[in-house]
C-alpha positions as CSV (number, residue, x, y, z in Angstrom):
1,G,-0.1,-0.4,-0.3
2,I,0.4,3.6,-0.1
3,N,2.4,5.1,3.4
4,I,0.3,8.1,3.5
5,G,1.6,8.9,6.8
6,G,4.9,9.1,5.4
7,I,4.2,11.1,3.0
8,L,2.4,13.5,4.6
9,S,5.6,13.9,6.9
10,D,7.6,14.7,4.2
11,T,5.4,17.2,3.2
12,N,5.4,18.8,6.6
13,N,9.1,18.3,6.3
14,A,9.5,20.3,3.3
15,L,7.4,22.9,4.0
16,D,8.7,23.4,7.4
17,T,12.1,23.3,5.8
18,I,11.2,26.1,3.3
19,Q,9.5,28.0,6.5
20,L,12.9,27.4,8.4
21,A,14.9,28.8,5.7
22,F,12.8,31.8,4.9
23,N,12.7,32.7,8.9
24,S,16.7,32.4,8.8
25,I,16.6,35.2,6.0
26,K,14.1,36.8,8.0
27,S,16.1,36.9,10.9
28,L,18.9,39.5,9.2
29,F,16.2,41.7,8.8
30,P,13.8,41.4,11.7
31,Y,11.7,44.6,11.4
32,N,11.2,43.9,7.6
33,E,7.7,44.3,6.9
34,K,8.0,43.4,3.6
35,L,9.9,40.0,4.3
36,Q,6.9,39.4,6.8
37,F,4.5,40.0,4.5
38,I,6.3,37.0,2.1
39,S,6.1,35.0,5.3
40,N,2.5,35.7,5.7
41,L,2.1,34.5,2.0
42,I,3.8,31.3,2.3
43,V,1.7,30.6,5.1
44,W,-1.7,31.7,3.6
45,A,-1.1,29.9,0.8
46,K,-0.6,26.6,2.2
47,A,-3.5,27.3,4.5
48,G,-5.2,28.0,1.3
49,A,-4.2,25.0,-0.4
50,D,-4.7,22.7,2.2
51,K,-8.5,24.2,2.5
52,A,-9.1,24.0,-1.2
53,E,-8.0,19.9,-1.2
54,Q,-9.9,19.5,2.4
55,L,-13.2,21.3,0.2
56,Y,-12.5,18.8,-2.7
57,K,-11.8,15.6,-0.8
58,S,-15.5,16.3,0.9
59,G,-17.1,17.1,-2.3
60,Q,-17.8,20.5,-1.7
61,L,-15.0,21.6,-4.8
62,E,-14.3,20.4,-8.0
63,K,-10.9,19.0,-8.9
64,E,-10.8,22.3,-11.2
65,E,-11.8,24.8,-9.0
66,R,-8.9,24.0,-5.9
67,K,-6.4,26.7,-7.2
68,K,-9.0,29.5,-7.3
69,T,-10.4,28.6,-3.9
70,A,-6.7,28.9,-2.6
71,Q,-5.8,31.8,-4.2
72,D,-8.9,33.6,-3.2
73,F,-8.2,32.8,0.5
74,V,-5.1,34.3,0.0
75,Y,-6.3,37.4,-1.7
76,D,-8.5,37.5,1.0
77,A,-5.9,37.6,3.7
78,V,-3.7,39.9,1.8
79,H,-6.9,42.4,1.7
80,V,-7.4,42.1,5.5
81,A,-4.1,42.6,6.0
82,G,-4.3,45.8,5.0
83,F,-2.0,45.1,1.2
84,D,-2.9,45.8,-2.4
85,V,-2.3,42.7,-4.6
86,T,-0.2,43.8,-7.3
87,D,1.2,41.2,-10.2
88,D,4.1,40.7,-8.6
89,I,2.2,39.7,-5.5
90,V,0.1,37.5,-7.6
91,N,3.0,35.9,-8.6
92,V,4.5,35.2,-5.2
93,I,1.0,33.9,-4.7
94,N,0.6,31.6,-6.9
95,S,4.1,30.2,-6.8
96,A,3.6,29.7,-3.4
97,I,0.5,27.9,-3.9
98,D,2.2,25.6,-6.7
99,A,4.7,25.0,-4.3
100,A,1.9,23.8,-1.6
101,I,0.2,21.8,-4.1
102,N,3.0,19.7,-5.4
103,L,4.3,19.0,-1.9
104,M,0.7,17.7,-1.4
105,P,0.3,13.9,-1.5
106,K,-1.8,12.4,-4.2
107,T,-5.4,12.3,-3.6
108,H,-5.9,10.0,-7.1
109,D,-3.9,7.0,-8.4
110,E,-3.3,6.7,-12.5
111,N,-6.4,4.8,-12.8
112,N,-8.1,8.3,-11.2
113,N,-9.7,6.5,-8.6
114,I,-9.4,8.3,-5.4
115,I,-6.5,7.0,-2.5
116,K,-7.7,6.4,0.7
């Protein structure tokens, strides 16, 4: 069978490593608002991707809607934080969401059957 626990552990370890590396850079400039904002984007992107995946797994969201749902989650967080969504921020958001999605365990096998 597929070791889902191991995959989830590897995914969390990879995301933790990315966050740790970014936190190391951020520690060089502890009061830099832009670096803090980028750090928040990484956290929000992972949360948005996780939220979209859970909605998909529970049948509340179509497969093709997952990325847009994750994007909307992050855009809302950016607005609540008081920032505008510029083209550069959209690029960072999309890259962070893509990274979070790529690190997630597969939900379907090669025959499109749901992996439990």
